[in-house]
Phi, psi and omega in degrees: 000023184294128175062034173272058192298323185292344183263356191280131171232136178244145175290174181284350179228061188286152166257122185243119175263128175248128181233152178206167176270011178191216185252008179300318182292348175302330179296325177292316179296322179297318179291327175298314178303313183299310184291317181296320180293330181275323190262339174052050180263359173235155175288316176205154182220135171253116178258126180235120173264126184242109179281112184273009174293122189284316184192153176301131182090359181231051173290154184298325181286349177260354179287143190287327186228158175297323179301319178298315180299315181296316182298316181292315181291328176300318178298319179295315180301316181297323178293321177305317182289314183294320187273329190238351178044058185285158173274340178200148175242126177256117176272087184272056185200123181292320180303317181279329180299323184284349177245351188300319183286358175268354181279150177296322182299318181296333181276338188249339182283152173267002181274130179298136176238117181252125175262152185280345184300316181297324175298319179294317179299317178301314183296315181294315181301312182300319182287322177294324180289327179289334180231086189301338181265013183267165176227171181223140169259121177270101175274126180199171175289163178305321179297315180296314181292317180298330179291335181061022186297316182292311183299313181292325177296321179287319178299321179298336179266004174101009178281133180297131181303328183291346179274355188242126175240119174279126180234101176290138181238080186299122176066009179296320180298326178293317180293320179297320180295327176290313181195106186292345183243014184289162177298323178299318178297314178302312183295321181293316178300317180293322178297312183290324176295321177297320178296320180292322181303320182300327185261001183274131183281309188266068186291337183274349181262179182293138180239124174265139172253111185263128180276095181258035169210130186295341177292330193293334180296338179294339180230046182303319182298324180294320175295315179302316180296317181295319179293318184293336177287342186249334187233146181297317179231131180206160179200154178257151179236122183237107183284354184307315184291332178299324180294313179292323177302318182296316180299316180298326181294342180277347181287138182237352182283161174225097185236154179297329182203135179262128174282126182238125172246147185225134175227148174232127182236141181213140176277342179247151173289133180259119181303144182301326179297323178289321177299318181288320181302315180279320184300320182294339181277342184244351190305315186291316184274337185222072183297328179291318177295320179301313181293318180294323179297315181286340175249034186301155183262111179275130180214106182293349177250025182303320170209160184288135178205129179240102183297332181299327181294330181277346183264358181290000000 
């Protein structure tokens, strides 16, 4: 049921699970808190962030096969349903979005599962169409880039292949989670932008940098700076907000105040430095998410995972 957006109806008191393979998707939950608290289109909302990272050393981008990734994420999805009975699941992660529809759970559940990739394709397409002489750099993790989901999705809508450059950013999401403003983060962004520049055809026209990993929005200014040093006209595209905007658009209630509860669950221990690195970026706009992130619930049995199966 992935991305069956036109069929989705939410109750006035929905439970919304947001999942990622790290903390990038926290930005989507933070924007949901902000918008829901301001617009009061639901009576009450339960926001649950579910970290689908299985174990240290077993990130999805380091798994050897797509089958391994699908098997692990399928286990996580089933646990989200069993433990939290959500009204909708938001896959606020490009790496997981490109494999989600291959899971058994996505094919059998009646719960809507929305992946962020379609939101990203819509955003890139709309901007390329508004500026016919523009091109786009697709920044993403190796899993996202290897899937070719964005490029093929844009080509299917009539975008010229020469306008699209796929740029894998190996381990950038990990570095951003450690410290979004570190010298290593700056250097990696500049390195990957430089690699994309070499392969870009329309260097004199406007270049969009599309964030096809939810982590990248945390350091948008760094991407903007790197792009502006290389291209006469450039701009960044961040689909994260489109996902939260869509959820808010489903609300039909009109209440003086919406009750919002927030939980964060993780199968892995999250280092304090990563909590602070991400937390300081959302604290002002999403205080409930900030508190829940810093008081996250660690559960080594959050979902089933057997590392021995991946080492065979």
